[in-house]
N, CA, C and O atoms as a GROMACS GRO file, in nm:
protein
  260
    1MET      N    1  -0.487   0.306  -2.058
    1MET     CA    2  -0.655   0.233  -2.158
    1MET      C    3  -0.486   0.194  -2.290
    1MET      O    4  -0.517   0.089  -2.346
    2TYR      N    5  -0.400   0.221  -2.323
    2TYR     CA    6  -0.372   0.167  -2.414
    2TYR      C    7  -0.293   0.046  -2.370
    2TYR      O    8  -0.282  -0.042  -2.456
    3LYS      N    9  -0.235   0.023  -2.255
    3LYS     CA   10  -0.213  -0.119  -2.220
    3LYS      C   11  -0.339  -0.194  -2.209
    3LYS      O   12  -0.305  -0.312  -2.215
    4PHE      N   13  -0.452  -0.188  -2.197
    4PHE     CA   14  -0.547  -0.210  -2.178
    4PHE      C   15  -0.579  -0.296  -2.331
    4PHE      O   16  -0.580  -0.417  -2.350
    5LEU      N   17  -0.601  -0.201  -2.413
    5LEU     CA   18  -0.626  -0.249  -2.517
    5LEU      C   19  -0.483  -0.315  -2.574
    5LEU      O   20  -0.523  -0.413  -2.636
    6ARG      N   21  -0.388  -0.313  -2.581
    6ARG     CA   22  -0.261  -0.325  -2.659
    6ARG      C   23  -0.258  -0.530  -2.591
    6ARG      O   24  -0.222  -0.633  -2.648
    7ASN      N   25  -0.301  -0.512  -2.491
    7ASN     CA   26  -0.331  -0.630  -2.403
    7ASN      C   27  -0.493  -0.738  -2.451
    7ASN      O   28  -0.531  -0.850  -2.418
    8GLU      N   29  -0.532  -0.661  -2.516
    8GLU     CA   30  -0.580  -0.702  -2.578
    8GLU      C   31  -0.605  -0.758  -2.721
    8GLU      O   32  -0.657  -0.866  -2.747
    9PHE      N   33  -0.571  -0.686  -2.789
    9PHE     CA   34  -0.493  -0.722  -2.942
    9PHE      C   35  -0.422  -0.810  -2.861
    9PHE      O   36  -0.506  -0.898  -2.849
   10LYS      N   37  -0.274  -0.867  -2.763
   10LYS     CA   38  -0.235  -0.978  -2.782
   10LYS      C   39  -0.233  -1.129  -2.745
   10LYS      O   40  -0.185  -1.232  -2.792
   11VAL      N   41  -0.312  -1.091  -2.632
   11VAL     CA   42  -0.417  -1.166  -2.540
   11VAL      C   43  -0.546  -1.230  -2.635
   11VAL      O   44  -0.599  -1.340  -2.646
   12GLY      N   45  -0.556  -1.153  -2.669
   12GLY     CA   46  -0.737  -1.164  -2.709
   12GLY      C   47  -0.860  -1.091  -2.588
   12GLY      O   48  -0.829  -1.046  -2.477
   13THR      N   49  -0.958  -1.094  -2.630
   13THR     CA   50  -1.075  -1.038  -2.545
   13THR      C   51  -1.068  -1.109  -2.364
   13THR      O   52  -1.114  -1.215  -2.321
   14THR      N   53  -1.037  -1.064  -2.335
   14THR     CA   54  -1.019  -1.061  -2.184
   14THR      C   55  -1.166  -1.044  -2.042
   14THR      O   56  -1.181  -1.072  -1.923
   15ILE      N   57  -1.228  -0.995  -2.135
   15ILE     CA   58  -1.372  -0.930  -2.081
   15ILE      C   59  -1.506  -0.888  -2.234
   15ILE      O   60  -1.528  -0.782  -2.293
   16PRO      N   61  -1.567  -1.028  -2.249
   16PRO     CA   62  -1.652  -1.023  -2.302
   16PRO      C   63  -1.716  -0.828  -2.304
   16PRO      O   64  -1.715  -0.749  -2.209
   17LEU      N   65  -1.757  -0.809  -2.423
   17LEU     CA   66  -1.820  -0.689  -2.464
   17LEU      C   67  -1.961  -0.682  -2.444
   17LEU      O   68  -2.003  -0.567  -2.458
   18LEU      N   69  -2.058  -0.774  -2.413
   18LEU     CA   70  -2.155  -0.798  -2.332
   18LEU      C   71  -2.151  -0.676  -2.188
   18LEU      O   72  -2.232  -0.590  -2.152
   19LYS      N   73  -2.054  -0.707  -2.148
   19LYS     CA   74  -2.007  -0.655  -2.005
   19LYS      C   75  -1.960  -0.552  -2.018
   19LYS      O   76  -1.850  -0.541  -1.965
   20VAL      N   77  -2.015  -0.425  -2.092
   20VAL     CA   78  -2.021  -0.305  -2.122
   20VAL      C   79  -1.890  -0.209  -2.007
   20VAL      O   80  -1.776  -0.171  -2.032
   21GLN      N   81  -1.973  -0.199  -1.885
   21GLN     CA   82  -1.933  -0.100  -1.826
   21GLN      C   83  -1.804  -0.176  -1.716
   21GLN      O   84  -1.721  -0.103  -1.662
   22LYS      N   85  -1.804  -0.315  -1.697
   22LYS     CA   86  -1.744  -0.359  -1.636
   22LYS      C   87  -1.563  -0.321  -1.700
   22LYS      O   88  -1.462  -0.294  -1.634
   23LYS      N   89  -1.588  -0.337  -1.902
   23LYS     CA   90  -1.497  -0.318  -1.984
   23LYS      C   91  -1.432  -0.218  -1.984
   23LYS      O   92  -1.310  -0.211  -1.975
   24VAL      N   93  -1.537  -0.098  -1.996
   24VAL     CA   94  -1.452   0.055  -1.964
   24VAL      C   95  -1.396   0.109  -1.845
   24VAL      O   96  -1.322   0.206  -1.843
   25ALA      N   97  -1.437   0.039  -1.734
   25ALA     CA   98  -1.445   0.024  -1.545
   25ALA      C   99  -1.263   0.042  -1.564
   25ALA      O  100  -1.182   0.131  -1.538
   26GLU      N  101  -1.256  -0.109  -1.632
   26GLU     CA  102  -1.120  -0.175  -1.597
   26GLU      C  103  -1.033  -0.107  -1.716
   26GLU      O  104  -0.919  -0.073  -1.682
   27ALA      N  105  -1.078  -0.076  -1.881
   27ALA     CA  106  -0.987   0.007  -1.934
   27ALA      C  107  -0.953   0.162  -1.928
   27ALA      O  108  -0.884   0.224  -2.009
   28THR      N  109  -1.004   0.201  -1.835
   28THR     CA  110  -0.992   0.375  -1.796
   28THR      C  111  -0.998   0.303  -1.642
   28THR      O  112  -1.094   0.349  -1.579
   29ARG      N  113  -0.948   0.237  -1.591
   29ARG     CA  114  -0.890   0.231  -1.472
   29ARG      C  115  -0.932   0.320  -1.388
   29ARG      O  116  -0.854   0.372  -1.308
   30VAL      N  117  -1.114   0.364  -1.396
   30VAL     CA  118  -1.141   0.382  -1.295
   30VAL      C  119  -1.238   0.280  -1.160
   30VAL      O  120  -1.221   0.159  -1.154
   31SER      N  121  -1.305   0.330  -1.094
   31SER     CA  122  -1.417   0.181  -1.012
   31SER      C  123  -1.526   0.183  -1.116
   31SER      O  124  -1.535   0.280  -1.191
   32ARG      N  125  -1.638   0.046  -1.129
   32ARG     CA  126  -1.755   0.111  -1.185
   32ARG      C  127  -1.830   0.219  -1.137
   32ARG      O  128  -1.878   0.313  -1.201
   33ARG      N  129  -1.836   0.191  -0.999
   33ARG     CA  130  -1.942   0.356  -0.901
   33ARG      C  131  -1.870   0.478  -0.975
   33ARG      O  132  -1.933   0.572  -1.023
   34THR      N  133  -1.765   0.467  -0.977
   34THR     CA  134  -1.736   0.615  -1.011
   34THR      C  135  -1.791   0.586  -1.167
   34THR      O  136  -1.901   0.637  -1.187
   35LEU      N  137  -1.745   0.528  -1.260
   35LEU     CA  138  -1.830   0.521  -1.376
   35LEU      C  139  -1.977   0.533  -1.434
   35LEU      O  140  -2.030   0.574  -1.537
   36CYS      N  141  -2.031   0.452  -1.267
   36CYS     CA  142  -2.202   0.505  -1.280
   36CYS      C  143  -2.236   0.644  -1.296
   36CYS      O  144  -2.321   0.693  -1.369
   37ARG      N  145  -2.123   0.723  -1.181
   37ARG     CA  146  -2.151   0.838  -1.170
   37ARG      C  147  -2.125   0.929  -1.283
   37ARG      O  148  -2.164   1.041  -1.319
   38LEU      N  149  -2.065   0.861  -1.314
   38LEU     CA  150  -1.989   1.016  -1.479
   38LEU      C  151  -2.121   0.940  -1.588
   38LEU      O  152  -2.173   0.999  -1.683
   39MET      N  153  -2.146   0.831  -1.553
   39MET     CA  154  -2.309   0.799  -1.660
   39MET      C  155  -2.390   0.910  -1.616
   39MET      O  156  -2.362   1.013  -1.677
   40LYS      N  157  -2.462   0.920  -1.549
   40LYS     CA  158  -2.519   0.974  -1.471
   40LYS      C  159  -2.572   1.115  -1.500
   40LYS      O  160  -2.683   1.162  -1.522
   41ILE      N  161  -2.415   1.178  -1.490
   41ILE     CA  162  -2.338   1.333  -1.518
   41ILE      C  163  -2.380   1.334  -1.646
   41ILE      O  164  -2.470   1.416  -1.664
   42GLY      N  165  -2.340   1.260  -1.763
   42GLY     CA  166  -2.346   1.285  -1.861
   42GLY      C  167  -2.484   1.278  -1.954
   42GLY      O  168  -2.514   1.338  -2.057
   43GLU      N  169  -2.552   1.182  -1.875
   43GLU     CA  170  -2.724   1.187  -1.909
   43GLU      C  171  -2.788   1.265  -1.898
   43GLU      O  172  -2.888   1.287  -1.967
   44ASN      N  173  -2.718   1.371  -1.752
   44ASN     CA  174  -2.850   1.505  -1.711
   44ASN      C  175  -2.767   1.609  -1.847
   44ASN      O  176  -2.832   1.698  -1.902
   45VAL      N  177  -2.695   1.595  -1.867
   45VAL     CA  178  -2.587   1.685  -1.929
   45VAL      C  179  -2.708   1.669  -2.067
   45VAL      O  180  -2.787   1.748  -2.119
   46GLU      N  181  -2.675   1.538  -2.087
   46GLU     CA  182  -2.780   1.493  -2.272
   46GLU      C  183  -2.947   1.575  -2.235
   46GLU      O  184  -3.001   1.652  -2.313
   47THR      N  185  -2.979   1.552  -2.160
   47THR     CA  186  -3.097   1.536  -2.190
   47THR      C  187  -3.150   1.727  -2.100
   47THR      O  188  -3.261   1.762  -2.062
   48ALA      N  189  -3.065   1.777  -2.098
   48ALA     CA  190  -3.032   1.947  -2.029
   48ALA      C  191  -3.089   1.973  -1.901
   48ALA      O  192  -3.155   2.073  -1.873
   49VAL      N  193  -3.047   1.837  -1.789
   49VAL     CA  194  -3.096   1.860  -1.638
   49VAL      C  195  -2.991   1.965  -1.644
   49VAL      O  196  -3.012   2.086  -1.652
   50ALA      N  197  -2.877   1.906  -1.640
   50ALA     CA  198  -2.797   1.992  -1.612
   50ALA      C  199  -2.661   2.069  -1.756
   50ALA      O  200  -2.651   2.020  -1.869
   51MET      N  201  -2.595   2.166  -1.715
   51MET     CA  202  -2.584   2.251  -1.765
   51MET      C  203  -2.445   2.177  -1.846
   51MET      O  204  -2.451   2.170  -1.969
   52ALA      N  205  -2.311   2.116  -1.769
   52ALA     CA  206  -2.240   2.073  -1.772
   52ALA      C  207  -2.168   1.984  -1.661
   52ALA      O  208  -2.207   1.987  -1.544
   53PHE      N  209  -2.066   1.908  -1.701
   53PHE     CA  210  -1.979   1.834  -1.547
   53PHE      C  211  -1.964   1.942  -1.472
   53PHE      O  212  -1.951   2.053  -1.523
   54SER      N  213  -1.962   1.915  -1.295
   54SER     CA  214  -1.824   2.012  -1.212
   54SER      C  215  -1.773   1.940  -1.189
   54SER      O  216  -1.760   1.823  -1.224
   55THR      N  217  -1.707   2.042  -1.082
   55THR     CA  218  -1.580   2.008  -1.044
   55THR      C  219  -1.567   2.068  -0.902
   55THR      O  220  -1.504   2.169  -0.872
   56PRO      N  221  -1.666   1.957  -0.790
   56PRO     CA  222  -1.745   1.988  -0.680
   56PRO      C  223  -1.594   2.057  -0.551
   56PRO      O  224  -1.606   2.150  -0.472
   57ARG      N  225  -1.502   1.991  -0.569
   57ARG     CA  226  -1.344   2.019  -0.458
   57ARG      C  227  -1.235   2.109  -0.562
   57ARG      O  228  -1.114   2.125  -0.545
   58LYS      N  229  -1.340   2.172  -0.700
   58LYS     CA  230  -1.221   2.283  -0.751
   58LYS      C  231  -1.256   2.362  -0.674
   58LYS      O  232  -1.370   2.362  -0.626
   59PHE      N  233  -1.137   2.472  -0.637
   59PHE     CA  234  -1.105   2.638  -0.555
   59PHE      C  235  -1.054   2.666  -0.692
   59PHE      O  236  -0.988   2.594  -0.767
   60THR      N  237  -1.113   2.823  -0.712
   60THR     CA  238  -1.036   2.872  -0.805
   60THR      C  239  -1.041   3.015  -0.738
   60THR      O  240  -1.151   3.067  -0.718
   61THR      N  241  -0.910   3.089  -0.696
   61THR     CA  242  -0.856   3.167  -0.753
   61THR      C  243  -0.881   3.272  -0.784
   61THR      O  244  -0.889   3.258  -0.906
   62LYS      N  245  -0.911   3.420  -0.754
   62LYS     CA  246  -0.873   3.500  -0.828
   62LYS      C  247  -0.791   3.588  -0.824
   62LYS      O  248  -0.796   3.649  -0.717
   63VAL      N  249  -0.680   3.643  -0.927
   63VAL     CA  250  -0.587   3.690  -0.952
   63VAL      C  251  -0.596   3.815  -0.989
   63VAL      O  252  -0.643   3.844  -1.098
   64LEU      N  253  -0.541   3.928  -0.884
   64LEU     CA  254  -0.554   4.101  -0.848
   64LEU      C  255  -0.429   4.159  -0.929
   64LEU      O  256  -0.319   4.104  -0.923
   65HIS      N  257  -0.450   4.262  -0.997
   65HIS     CA  258  -0.393   4.334  -1.065
   65HIS      C  259  -0.343   4.400  -1.016
   65HIS      O  260  -0.276   4.484  -1.076
   0.00000   0.00000   0.00000
């Protein structure tokens, strides 16, 4: 993100602010599809449809003492 913003400072705005999703996707280096999915999850959290972001492929292990 730092490189993206530094480049915009040096060169000028490369993506107009009217294209917010494209600009955020480029700055964070994620696909627009991923960005849309994250925005949908965020909306669900804000409206209390879901409690928090989930990590579907994250496995937790319990340490036995």
